[in-house]
LOLUMPA-698692 format. One line per field, with one value per residue: residue number from 0; residue in three letters; chain; x, y, z of N, C-alpha, C, O, CB in turn. Coordinates in nm, 3 decimals. Each point is the difference from the previous one (the first is absolute). Glycine has a CB too. Layout:
N
nr	NUM;...
rest	ALA;...
kette	A;...
nu	X;...
nv	Y;...
nw	Z;...
cau	X;...
cav	Y;...
caw	Z;...
cu	X;...
cv	Y;...
cw	Z;...
ou	X;...
ov	Y;...
ow	Z;...
cbu	X;...
cbv	Y;...
cbw	Z;...
END
This chain:
84
nr	0;1;2;3;4;5;6;7;8;9;10;11;12;13;14;15;16;17;18;19;20;21;22;23;24;25;26;27;28;29;30;31;32;33;34;35;36;37;38;39;40;41;42;43;44;45;46;47;48;49;50;51;52;53;54;55;56;57;58;59;60;61;62;63;64;65;66;67;68;69;70;71;72;73;74;75;76;77;78;79;80;81;82;83
rest	MET;ALA;GLU;VAL;PHE;ILE;SER;TYR;ARG;HIS;VAL;SER;PRO;ASP;GLN;ASN;LEU;ALA;ASP;GLU;LEU;SER;LYS;PHE;LEU;GLN;GLY;GLN;ASN;VAL;SER;CYS;PHE;ARG;ASP;ARG;GLU;ILE;LEU;ILE;GLY;GLN;ASN;TRP;VAL;GLN;MET;ILE;GLU;LYS;GLU;LEU;ARG;ALA;CYS;GLN;CYS;PHE;VAL;CYS;PHE;ARG;GLN;ALA;CYS;GLY;THR;LEU;VAL;GLN;LYS;ARG;ALA;VAL;ILE;GLN;ASP;SER;ARG;THR;MET;SER;ALA;ASN
kette	A;A;A;A;A;A;A;A;A;A;A;A;A;A;A;A;A;A;A;A;A;A;A;A;A;A;A;A;A;A;A;A;A;A;A;A;A;A;A;A;A;A;A;A;A;A;A;A;A;A;A;A;A;A;A;A;A;A;A;A;A;A;A;A;A;A;A;A;A;A;A;A;A;A;A;A;A;A;A;A;A;A;A;A
nu	0.097;-0.040;-0.163;-0.075;-0.074;-0.097;-0.106;-0.096;0.006;0.307;-0.425;0.007;-0.327;0.157;0.175;-0.193;-0.128;0.348;0.114;-0.024;0.135;0.322;0.038;-0.205;0.333;0.237;-0.276;0.002;0.570;-0.072;0.291;-0.218;-0.048;-0.054;0.172;0.127;0.258;0.116;0.385;-0.117;-0.029;-0.195;-0.129;-0.217;-0.015;-0.110;-0.234;-0.203;0.145;-0.007;-0.436;-0.119;0.180;0.011;-0.332;-0.102;-0.155;-0.215;-0.098;-0.109;0.017;-0.268;-0.083;-0.329;-0.012;0.325;0.038;0.161;0.064;0.217;0.023;0.166;0.132;-0.051;0.059;0.011;0.113;0.263;-0.007;-0.103;0.145;0.074;-0.120;0.177
nv	-5.457;0.030;0.236;-0.288;-0.269;0.056;-0.274;0.013;-0.215;0.056;0.012;0.182;-0.011;-0.212;0.198;0.285;-0.014;-0.061;0.072;0.257;0.024;0.103;0.190;0.170;0.035;0.124;0.241;0.048;-0.054;-0.199;-0.140;-0.158;-0.222;-0.144;-0.267;0.247;-0.031;-0.114;0.187;-0.276;-0.065;0.095;-0.300;0.011;-0.053;0.266;0.286;-0.156;0.052;0.397;-0.098;-0.133;0.118;0.182;-0.047;0.149;-0.204;-0.332;0.151;-0.430;-0.079;-0.266;-0.067;-0.177;-0.124;0.265;0.282;0.285;-0.319;0.232;0.231;0.092;0.197;-0.058;0.348;0.130;0.350;-0.061;0.155;-0.151;-0.179;0.285;-0.129;-0.372
nw	2.314;-0.185;0.083;0.003;0.124;-0.215;0.272;-0.228;-0.092;0.043;-0.097;-0.196;0.232;0.164;-0.114;-0.077;0.310;0.052;-0.366;0.052;0.250;-0.034;-0.012;0.210;0.171;-0.121;0.030;0.309;-0.089;0.022;0.100;-0.118;0.126;-0.351;0.084;-0.128;0.268;-0.126;-0.008;-0.050;0.483;0.151;0.207;-0.393;0.141;0.144;-0.275;0.035;0.429;-0.140;-0.039;0.465;0.390;-0.321;-0.208;0.122;-0.267;-0.027;-0.237;0.009;-0.274;0.079;-0.395;0.108;-0.296;-0.309;0.315;0.070;0.324;0.160;-0.137;0.269;0.025;0.317;-0.156;0.384;-0.234;-0.237;0.175;0.232;-0.169;0.147;0.305;0.092
cau	-0.212;-0.139;-0.124;-0.037;0.018;-0.110;-0.020;-0.045;-0.009;0.083;-0.125;-0.025;0.024;0.153;0.121;0.002;-0.032;0.110;-0.015;-0.110;-0.057;0.153;0.018;-0.137;0.063;0.162;-0.062;-0.079;0.040;-0.037;0.100;-0.004;0.108;-0.050;0.119;0.069;0.117;0.091;0.100;0.047;0.070;0.010;-0.131;-0.154;-0.009;0.043;-0.011;-0.137;-0.095;0.176;-0.153;-0.111;-0.053;-0.010;-0.114;-0.119;-0.082;0.075;-0.116;-0.015;-0.087;-0.034;-0.021;-0.035;-0.117;-0.013;-0.098;0.023;-0.045;0.007;0.059;0.047;0.123;-0.008;0.110;-0.072;0.071;0.140;-0.023;0.041;0.169;0.137;-0.018;-0.035
cav	-0.071;0.043;0.039;-0.076;-0.141;-0.053;-0.117;-0.049;-0.106;0.062;0.002;0.087;0.185;0.019;0.051;0.120;0.127;0.095;0.089;0.096;0.081;0.017;0.091;0.114;0.003;0.077;0.116;0.117;-0.050;-0.113;-0.133;-0.103;-0.112;-0.082;-0.118;0.020;0.047;-0.198;-0.057;-0.181;-0.040;0.031;-0.104;0.050;-0.063;0.036;0.124;0.060;-0.048;0.223;0.217;-0.031;0.065;0.198;0.103;0.035;-0.033;-0.085;0.017;-0.066;0.049;-0.180;-0.052;-0.123;-0.123;0.044;0.082;0.131;0.053;0.104;0.080;0.090;0.083;0.056;0.083;0.105;0.126;0.080;0.014;-0.087;-0.090;0.075;0.096;-0.129
caw	0.015;-0.053;0.036;-0.112;-0.111;-0.159;-0.097;-0.117;-0.161;-0.163;-0.067;0.008;-0.001;0.121;0.003;-0.043;0.115;0.060;-0.054;0.012;0.122;-0.032;-0.040;0.079;0.105;-0.014;-0.025;0.147;0.143;0.057;-0.097;-0.023;-0.078;-0.041;-0.019;-0.151;0.157;0.043;-0.157;-0.048;0.098;0.136;0.070;0.006;0.103;0.157;-0.021;-0.037;0.163;0.094;-0.102;-0.010;0.161;0.067;0.001;0.098;-0.114;-0.117;-0.101;-0.042;-0.141;0.007;-0.129;0.010;-0.077;-0.165;0.037;0.096;0.079;0.113;-0.020;0.070;0.040;0.145;-0.019;0.080;0.024;0.050;0.064;0.139;0.043;0.028;0.086;0.118
cu	-0.020;-0.107;-0.089;0.009;-0.092;0.052;-0.116;0.032;0.092;-0.090;0.000;-0.148;0.078;0.174;-0.032;-0.055;0.127;0.124;-0.027;-0.032;0.128;0.061;-0.119;0.092;0.125;-0.074;-0.037;0.150;-0.020;0.086;-0.064;0.071;-0.010;0.130;0.131;0.143;0.101;0.138;0.049;0.131;0.010;-0.188;-0.153;-0.066;-0.053;-0.026;-0.078;-0.058;0.065;-0.133;-0.138;0.025;0.009;-0.076;-0.135;-0.143;-0.009;-0.094;0.049;-0.045;-0.040;-0.142;-0.091;-0.094;0.004;-0.060;0.044;-0.084;0.057;0.057;0.053;0.090;-0.089;0.089;-0.054;0.138;0.169;0.073;-0.032;0.063;0.164;-0.023;0.022;0.107
cv	0.044;0.019;-0.150;-0.132;-0.019;-0.155;-0.007;-0.060;0.078;-0.082;0.092;-0.014;-0.012;0.070;0.149;0.092;0.041;0.011;0.180;0.085;0.013;0.145;0.131;0.029;0.055;0.135;0.062;-0.085;-0.046;-0.128;-0.095;-0.117;-0.145;-0.126;0.011;0.051;-0.093;-0.021;-0.173;0.033;0.010;-0.089;0.122;0.033;0.157;0.152;0.000;-0.021;0.183;0.067;-0.060;0.007;0.166;0.084;0.014;0.035;-0.136;0.037;-0.173;-0.056;-0.171;-0.027;-0.163;-0.044;0.131;0.172;0.083;-0.061;0.075;0.092;0.122;0.050;0.050;0.147;0.185;0.158;0.005;0.073;-0.073;-0.107;0.082;-0.001;-0.152;-0.029
cw	-0.032;0.068;-0.019;-0.016;-0.041;0.058;-0.063;-0.051;-0.043;-0.081;0.000;0.021;0.107;0.004;-0.060;0.092;0.117;-0.065;0.009;0.136;0.062;-0.008;0.050;0.154;0.005;-0.023;0.104;0.095;0.102;-0.037;0.005;0.021;-0.119;-0.025;-0.100;0.093;0.010;-0.101;0.001;0.177;0.145;0.039;-0.084;0.062;0.172;-0.065;0.028;0.215;0.053;-0.072;0.097;0.166;-0.068;-0.069;0.086;-0.092;-0.102;-0.108;-0.096;-0.139;-0.018;-0.087;0.013;-0.114;-0.182;0.016;0.141;0.163;0.140;-0.003;0.073;0.000;0.102;0.025;0.103;-0.023;-0.017;0.094;0.201;0.001;0.046;0.144;0.139;0.062
ou	0.057;-0.031;-0.005;0.059;-0.110;0.106;-0.105;0.122;-0.007;0.036;0.050;-0.049;0.112;0.053;0.045;0.029;0.030;0.099;0.097;-0.043;-0.029;0.029;0.041;0.033;0.015;0.013;0.021;-0.014;0.005;-0.002;-0.082;0.120;-0.043;0.119;0.110;0.081;0.117;-0.025;-0.008;0.066;0.069;-0.102;-0.023;-0.050;-0.090;-0.008;-0.032;-0.098;-0.020;-0.073;-0.023;-0.110;-0.078;0.004;-0.061;-0.093;0.096;-0.085;0.110;-0.123;0.062;-0.107;0.073;-0.101;-0.053;-0.007;0.031;-0.109;-0.065;0.103;-0.015;0.084;-0.121;0.030;-0.075;0.121;0.057;0.103;0.057;0.082;0.100;0.094;0.025;0.000
ov	0.108;-0.070;-0.088;-0.020;0.019;-0.033;0.060;0.006;0.123;-0.116;0.075;-0.071;0.049;0.055;0.086;0.119;0.112;-0.009;0.075;0.112;-0.046;0.089;0.112;0.113;0.088;0.076;0.120;-0.031;0.051;-0.061;0.007;-0.025;-0.084;0.026;-0.055;-0.093;-0.022;-0.044;-0.089;0.094;-0.046;-0.035;0.121;0.111;0.043;0.076;0.073;0.046;0.081;0.090;0.097;0.033;0.095;0.115;-0.062;0.080;-0.035;0.088;-0.042;0.003;-0.096;0.056;-0.092;0.065;-0.038;0.092;-0.036;0.049;-0.034;-0.024;0.111;-0.042;0.024;0.020;0.096;-0.020;0.044;-0.044;0.002;-0.011;-0.036;-0.066;0.009;-0.087
ow	-0.012;0.097;0.086;-0.106;0.052;0.054;0.025;0.011;0.013;-0.021;0.084;-0.088;0.013;0.096;0.076;0.010;0.043;0.073;-0.011;0.028;0.111;0.080;-0.029;0.037;0.085;0.096;-0.018;0.119;0.111;-0.107;0.092;-0.007;0.079;-0.014;-0.005;0.011;-0.032;-0.112;0.085;0.043;0.092;-0.058;-0.007;0.018;0.073;0.097;0.095;0.059;0.090;0.040;0.072;0.044;0.004;0.042;0.086;0.007;-0.069;0.017;-0.037;-0.007;0.045;0.025;-0.038;-0.028;-0.105;-0.082;0.113;0.028;0.098;0.063;-0.050;-0.080;0.004;0.118;-0.010;-0.010;0.099;0.051;0.109;0.090;0.063;0.044;0.121;0.086
cbu	-0.155;0.094;0.043;-0.015;0.242;-0.085;0.233;-0.171;-0.240;0.257;-0.157;0.251;-0.335;-0.186;0.093;-0.030;-0.304;-0.188;-0.125;-0.041;-0.222;-0.061;0.095;-0.341;-0.137;0.192;-0.080;-0.400;0.040;-0.218;0.296;-0.203;0.108;-0.328;-0.314;-0.317;-0.294;-0.258;0.148;-0.064;-0.005;0.320;0.183;0.048;0.325;0.225;0.127;0.039;0.056;0.507;0.063;0.037;0.217;0.221;0.152;0.286;-0.057;0.195;-0.141;0.144;0.097;0.213;0.181;0.143;-0.209;-0.078;-0.204;0.095;-0.056;-0.124;-0.082;-0.175;0.291;-0.056;0.149;-0.286;-0.264;-0.160;-0.064;-0.242;-0.213;-0.042;-0.223;-0.158
cbv	-0.176;-0.024;0.374;0.190;-0.133;0.251;-0.174;0.093;-0.216;0.154;-0.216;0.146;0.090;-0.270;-0.327;-0.204;-0.212;-0.039;-0.312;-0.275;-0.040;-0.299;-0.284;-0.258;-0.246;-0.268;-0.193;0.055;0.031;0.174;0.029;0.155;0.165;0.160;-0.083;0.191;0.106;-0.124;0.369;-0.163;0.060;0.339;-0.243;-0.187;-0.298;-0.283;-0.014;-0.163;-0.482;-0.068;-0.048;-0.167;-0.301;-0.098;0.042;0.031;0.269;-0.304;0.412;0.046;0.362;-0.092;0.243;-0.040;-0.107;-0.391;-0.135;0.188;-0.114;-0.095;-0.222;-0.020;0.042;-0.291;-0.273;-0.218;-0.010;0.032;0.102;0.075;-0.135;0.228;0.254;-0.029
cbw	0.133;-0.243;-0.164;0.035;0.025;-0.349;0.095;-0.024;-0.091;0.060;-0.055;-0.017;-0.092;-0.077;-0.097;-0.217;-0.056;0.122;-0.033;-0.195;-0.073;-0.208;-0.147;-0.144;-0.051;-0.228;-0.159;-0.118;-0.169;0.112;-0.051;-0.083;0.158;-0.069;0.051;-0.244;0.197;0.142;-0.092;-0.489;-0.267;0.045;0.361;-0.099;-0.251;0.048;-0.206;-0.449;0.006;-0.118;-0.508;-0.305;0.247;0.020;-0.290;0.186;0.098;0.113;0.016;0.210;-0.195;0.256;-0.046;0.268;0.427;-0.037;-0.241;-0.280;-0.232;0.035;-0.090;0.154;-0.219;-0.037;-0.304;0.241;0.063;-0.193;-0.395;-0.019;-0.277;-0.258;-0.290;-0.202
END
């Protein structure tokens, strides 16, 4: 299971921000889950629920009406997460 669950709309800028965050976290040895990892034929509802319940951190990128409403990412230091 991933340490960080990243939720985002599949449009710019949310998708681009999710890509950047995922790359950064993976470079810090922090595992991430995004729905892109769900394969055709997998039970996506079950997989998302399982990943959500298991993650240590949830990040949500949200854009509304073409305006950046709020962008927050709460990221714990990977050493802190692995200590838990």
